[in-house]
N, C-alpha and C positions, 0 to 999 in steps of 0.2 A: 465468483472470482476471488482467486487465492490473494494477498497481499503482496506477495512476490510480482504477481502478475499486475495487479493494480497500482505497484512503485513504478515497476517496468511504460504504462501506459504514463503516467502520471510528469516521470521524469523526462519525457520527450516533450510534452507541452509545456513541463519549465525549462527543458534549454532552450526552446523554439524561442518564447518571450523573455527571457533575462540574455539571449542574444541583443535583440533588438534595443532592450534599455542600454543594457552596457554602453551599446555601439552610438548610442541616437540622444540618451536623455540623463545621464548619471553627473554630466559636468553642468546643468540648466541651474540656476536659483531659484527654480519653482519648486520650492523643498515639501509645501503642504500636497500639489499636483502629482509630485513625484512619489510622495507616499501613499497616493490614491493607490497610484501604477501598480505599486509593487503590492500591496495588500489584495489588489483585483489579480494580479499575476500568481500570486501564490494561491489564491483562492479558484482561482481557473482549470490551477493543476490540480488541485485536489479534487474535483468536481468533473471534470470531461470523463475521465477515465468510466465513468458511470454511464456515458452519450454513448450511443452509438448510431450511425447512419441505420437509417432504416432500410429494411429490406424484404422484398414480395415473395410471401411463402409459396413455394411450389402447391399446382392444385392437387399433381399426383399424391392421394392417400398410398399405394404401394412404391417403399424405396428399390427402383432397379439394381439388379447385380452390378452393372456398369458404373452405379456411382458408389460406390464403394472405395476407399482408397485411404491406406494404410498410413497414419499419423508416425512420427518422430519418436512416437511412447511406446514401447513395448516391453510387456512383465515378462521376465527370463523365468525357468523356471523352480529358482529358488528367489523366496524374498530376501535374503539377504543381497543380492545381487542387483534386486529394486531399491533397496534400501541408502545400497551405497553409491546409486549411479549418480551421475554430475545434478541433476537437477535436486536432486535431495541435498547433496550438498554445497549447494550456492543457497537451498532454503536455509539450511541450519546456518551458515556464515552470513545470513540478509539478516536474521532473526535475531543472530547476535549479535548485529550492529546495531537493531533500532534498540534491545535492549539494554544497548551500552550505552548510546547517548539519551535515551531514557531515565534511565539511571542519574547521567548527570544534572539531567533539567531536574531530576527530584530531588538531588542533592544541593543543586540551589536554591531551591524552594524552599527546602525543610532548614538552610540557615538563613534563609529570610524569616522564617516564622520564627527559629529561634533568638534572630534580634529583636523582634515583636515583643516576643515575652520578655526578655531581657534586657528591656529598655523605658523608661520615662516617656510619657505625652506630654509634649507641648502645643500649646493652641496658639498661632502667632496669628491674628486676622483668621484671613477665611483657610488658612493652612493647616494642617496634621502634621505634626513633626514629631517624628520620632529618637531620642539623644540617648545614645548607646556609648560604651567603654570602648568599644575596639578602633583606635586610632589611626591604624593601616587601611582600614574600610572609607574609601571614600565616598563623600555622598551620592547618594541616589535615590530613587524614588519608584515605588509599586505599590500598587492596585490603593491610586488616592493619597498612599502617605509618605513623606517625605523621611528618608534615617540620617541621620546626622551624628558623626562622633563629638562625645562632648568636649574636645578639645577643640572644634571649628566651632561649637556652638557658644564657647563661650570665650573665644576668639574675635578677630579685629571685626566689629560691626560691619565697615565696609564691606569686606570680602563675604559674611554672612550674608549679609541681603545680596549681593551678587549671585552668592550659591542657590539660596533659597527663588531667587527667579527662574535660575534656570532650571530646576528639580520641580519649580513650580508651572511651568509651562509643559516640561512631562507627564507630571501627572493631570494637568487639564484636559491636555491634546488625549490622552488617553493611549500614549505609548506601551504602555505594558500590556495594550490588549493586542495591540499587532505583534509583540514580541513572541506571546505562546502561541498567535499564528504559524511566523515560523519557525516556532520549535519541533510546532507540530509536522511542518513541512519538512523538515530535518534531519528528523526522528524515519522517518517513512522514506526519505530521499539519502540517506546519510551517505550512502556512496554516490552521490552526483554531486561535484562543483560546482553547479548551477545555483544549488539549495543553499549553498553555504556562500557563494558571494552574494544571493539574495537575500539573506538576512546580512550579512555584513551590510551592503546597502540600504540596508532598512536605517540599521543603527545607524550609521554614517547622518543621514536623512533627518532622524528622529535629532541628533545635534545638532548637527545645521539649523534645523527648526529652532529647537533650546535655543541655541547662540543668537541668533535675529533677535528675540523675542527680549534676551536679556540683558542684551545689548543695548537693544533700543531704550530698556530702564535707567542703564547707568547711564550718569553725564562723562564718563572716559570711556571710549569703548578699548583704549591703548591699556586702560587700566583692567579689562575686563582679562583681554589678550592674556595679560602678566595673569590673570589668577590661573586660568588655564593651564600656561606653562607650569605654576610653581605644583597645582594639583595632578600634573599628569601620573604623576608617581603613587601608587597603589594598587591593591589589590582588585581585579574585575570581575565581573558578574558571567562572565561567559555568555552575552546573550541572552540572559532570563531578564535583567532589569536594567534602566536607565542610571548609567552611571555618569559621572562626571569625567572621567577619564579616558570614557570608550572611544573609537574610531581617532583616525591621525591627525595629532594635534596641528602638521603643518596644512594640510587639509583645508580643519575646519579653521584655521585663521587666514587661508586664501578666501576663502568660500565667506567670509564674511564681510572681506574687502573687495571684493569681485561685486560688479554694477550687474544691476537687475538683468537678467535674460529678457529677450524681447516675446512679447505673447504669441508671438505666430512659431517661436520654438514647439512653446507645447503642441502644433500639428504632429512632431516628430512621432508625437504617443501614437497616432494611426496605424502606421507602421505595425504596432503589434497586433491590428485585427487582421492582415494576410498572413501572419506568420504565425497567429491562433487557428487558422482557418487552414494553412500547409500543416500544423502540427497535427490536426484532426482528422484530418485527410492521412496522413502517415500513420497514425494509431487506429486508425481504422482498415489499414492496407489486409492485405491476404499475409502476405508475411509474418506482420506484427502478430495481427489474431489469430494463426497458426502458433504464431510462439508463447501467446499467452494460453490458447488453449493446451497446448504441450504442458505448461507448466498446472493448468487448473485440473488437466487430466491426470496428471502424476500426484499433485493431491488427493482426486476420488480414489482412486486405483488403491493407493496406501492407504485411506480409509477403508476402503472395502478389504484390503487383505486382512484388518484386522478385525472386520466383523464375519470373515468367513474363514474358512478352515488354513492355518497356516501355510499346506501347500497347495495353494491357490497359484493359479498361471493362467495366460494368455494375452492378449494382445488388445490395442486399443486402434481405433478405426474409425474412419468418418464417412458419415454419411450425407449426403446432400443436402436430407433439410435438419438434422442433430447430429450431433458428436454419439456414438455410442462408444462406452468403454464395457468391454462383455471380457469376463473368460472364465472356466470351468473350474471347480474347485470339488475336491473327494476327503469326505470327512468320514476317517475309519471309524466301526465300528469298536466299541472297548474289548481287550483281548478275550476277557472271560465270556464276554456274549457272542463272538464270531471270530474264526480262525483269521491267522496274521493275512492279509491280502500280500500279494507281492505283487501282483498288474493289477492297474485301477481302470476304472472303465475307460473305452477308447471311443469317439466315433469315428466309424467308419472312414476312409478316408483321410483322419487328422483333423487337425484342429480348422487348419483351411479352409477345407469342405464343409466342416461347421459353419464357421464363421458365413463361407457366400450363402450355403444355405439360411442361414440366418437370414443376411443380407435380401434373399429373395422372396421371403413369406412376412417377413415385419412389415405394419403400417405405422405410419405417424400417423396415431389419433390423438384427440382430447386439444389443449391449451396449448401453443406452439410455444409457448411463453413457461409454460412448467418445466423445471428441472430438477435433478434430481437421481437416483438410481432405484431400482427394483431389482428385489433378489427373490427370482425364484428356484425353490427345492423342489426335487424328485428322486428316485430311486430306480435305479436300474439295477434290474431284478436278475437272477440265474441266466435266463432265457434272453436277455439282451434287449426286454422291454421296459419301456419307461413306466412307473409307478408312480399313481399320486402327485403330481404337478401342483404345487401351492405356492402363493406366494407367502414367503419370510418377512419381506420390510417390503411396502408398495409405496406408491403415489397414489395419483386418481383410479378412479374406477374403472373410465375407459382405459388408460395405459396401463394396470392392471390385467382388464381382460384380454389385452392385446397381447402381453407379453406372455402371458398363459396359452394363448390361441398359438403364438409362434412355436413358442418352444416346443409344446406337442408337435410340431413339423418334423423333429428332429427325432427320428425313429431308428436311424440304425447307429445301434449299439453296438459294440462288444462288451461282455459283461466282465466283471474283477473276478480277477484269480487269486487262487492260495500258490501257496511254493509247492505242492503235491497238484499244483493243476485242474484244482476242481474248481467251478463255477460257482459262483455266490455272487450273494444281494450287495449293490453298497449305493450307499447316501450321492447324493452330486448336488452341487450349490450352482445356481448359473446368477450371477451379479450383471442389470443391464443399467447404465448409467447414461441416461437422455439430457445432452447441454444445445442448447438452441443454437443453430450458425446459420449466416447467409447464404442464399443460394448463388452456387457457382454460375458463373458465365459461361454458353457456349459458346 
C-alpha cells in the first residue's frame, strides 16, 4: 500500500470519528476522558488502514478469462504520458504537503533544542526549569521540562507559582507525547480538515486539564484567570509544545467556570463504536479498495518502468484472486551489435489478445498473501519464436515457475523488423505484478 492510499483510508476513519467527537463530546468537562478519546481516535485512524475484512480465496487455481476486468490504470505508449498522469501529480502534491508539515514540526523541535542548549537549568522542588533569554516566548513545557524566560522567572513570585503549576500539570500528564502523535496524524493527513480539528481539540483539552489543576492550587481563581489574559500575547509553538497561551482564552475561562458535566455524558463516547464500524466498512468497500489499488498499481508500474526498458508499455488488469499488472517492454541491442530496429516484436492479435491469452493460462499458486512482481525476460528470434524465457526478478519458487510456464504459452509472435524489412531477434521483458484482492461476489 502506498502512502497516498494509506492516507486515504486513514482520512476516512478520522473524518467519521472526528464528527462524533465534535458533535457529542467537545463541550463536556470530562477533560481527561476526552483526551483519552482523542488519542484513541488518532491511533485508530493510523492503524485501521492495515486491517482488511477477511475474504475467502477461490478454490479454483486457474483464473478464467471472464474474470478479467480492466481497471482504471493504463500505461500509455510513452513514459511521459504515464509520469504526467493525474495520480502521479496528486502523489507529488501529497508528498510535498507531507514534507512541508514535517519540516514545520522539525523546525519547532529544532528551536526547542536550541532553547535547551542556550538556557540555564534550575531545579524547583520536583520540577526542572530551563530559564532562557527570549522574553517573547511564553512559558511552555516539553519532554518533562519547563521553559520560562528570564523576565518571568525573576518576576512576580505569585505569578511564577501559578505558571509553574500550569506547566507542571502539562509535564506530569505527558501531554507532549500526545502532541507527537497529533503531529504524525496531521503530516499524513495534512489535506484533511479533520486532522487539524482533532489536533486543535487535543491542545484545547490539554489546556483545560492544566487550567483545572493549576486553578485548584491557586487561592484565587480570578487571579489565575487574569494571569491567562496577561500572558495571552506571545509566540506560539504551532501545536508542538504545550504553551501557556495556546487555545481560546474565552473558551478556557468558560470551561474553568462551567459546572462539571454529568457522568452519564461519557456514554456519548459509545457513538464512536458504530462510527468506527461504518468507516471500517467504507474503507473496505469495493469502490474504495479499487481506488486504493489504482493508486498502488500506478506506483508499482512506475517502479517497474524504472526497472525495465524506457519504452515499456501495457495495461493493468484485475483478476479474481489477484491484481496483475503486466506490460511488455522491448530492449534494443546496442547499435554496433544489431541493426536499428524499426518495428518491435508484436504478439499476433495485439496486446489485448496477449492479455486475454495470459489470463486464460495463468494459475494463481503459492501464498495468496505474497505480493510483489516478477520480471520474465525472453527473446523473440527472427522466426517469431520465443527463446530462453528466464526470471529477471522473482518471488517464490512456485510463482516463478508458474510465470515461466504461463509466458511459454504466448507462442504467437511476429518478429522485429529493421528499416529495410529484415527480420531480426529482439529481447523482450514482461513484468507481472501480483497483489492479492478480495473475491468478487457473483
